[in-house]
C-alpha positions in Angstrom: -9.6 7.2 12.9 -9.6 4.2 10.5 -7.6 4.4 7.3 -7.6 2.4 4.2 -4.2 0.9 3.3 -4.0 0.7 -0.5 -1.1 -1.0 -2.2 -0.9 -1.0 -6.1 -0.2 -4.6 -7.3 -0.9 -4.5 -10.9 0.3 -1.8 -13.5 -2.2 0.3 -15.3 -0.3 0.0 -18.5 -3.0 -0.6 -21.3 -5.9 0.3 -19.4 -8.2 3.4 -20.3 -6.9 6.8 -18.9 -10.0 7.0 -16.4 -8.4 4.1 -14.7 -4.9 5.5 -14.5 -6.2 8.9 -13.7 -7.9 7.1 -10.7 -4.8 5.8 -9.4 -3.1 9.0 -9.8 -5.8 10.7 -7.8 -5.3 8.1 -5.2 -1.6 8.9 -5.1 -0.2 5.4 -6.6 2.5 5.9 -9.2 4.4 2.7 -9.0 3.8 -1.0 -8.4 4.0 -2.0 -4.9 3.5 1.5 -3.6 1.5 1.9 -0.6 -0.8 5.1 0.4 -3.2 5.7 3.3 -6.4 7.5 2.9 -9.1 7.9 5.7 -11.9 5.9 5.4 -14.8 7.8 3.4 -17.4 7.1 0.7 -15.4 9.1 -1.9 -12.4 7.0 -1.3 -14.1 4.0 -1.3 -15.7 4.8 -4.6 -12.3 5.2 -6.2 -10.9 1.9 -4.9 -14.0 0.2 -6.3 -13.0 1.7 -9.6 -9.5 0.0 -9.6 -10.3 -2.8 -7.3 -8.7 -5.3 -9.7 -5.3 -3.4 -9.4 -5.0 -2.9 -5.8 -5.0 -4.6 -2.2 -6.8 -2.7 0.4 -7.0 -3.1 4.0 -8.7 -1.1 6.7 -6.2 -0.2 9.4 -6.4 1.6 12.6 -3.7 4.1 12.1 -1.0 5.2 9.6 2.5 3.7 9.6 5.5 5.8 8.6 7.7 5.0 5.7 10.4 3.7 8.4 7.9 1.2 10.0 6.9 0.0 6.7 10.5 -0.6 5.6 11.0 -2.5 8.8 7.9 -4.7 8.4 9.0 -5.6 5.1 12.5 -6.8 6.1 12.8 -10.5 6.2 13.9 -12.6 9.3 17.6 -13.1 9.0 17.3 -16.8 9.7 19.8 -16.8 12.5 20.3 -15.3 15.9 23.6 -14.4 17.8 23.3 -15.7 21.2 26.6 -14.6 22.1 29.6 -13.1 20.6 32.8 -15.0 20.2 35.9 -13.6 22.0 
């Protein structure tokens, strides 16, 4: 099943209540929050209403919170080949 991965990039402060209501309906409360919704015309219409504020990607399956946290973790920049004694 395909999903929309929706990430809120910009705040809705100063926008009409209708726009902030759409964001609440999508489950986006804070900036950089990510939610997954199944692909449907209703969700696509909601996304279209706030397209300037969100980043949308179509993915095959959902990621858990732990998987998302791991994917955002930066590379440490070094590797330990062998421990010193």
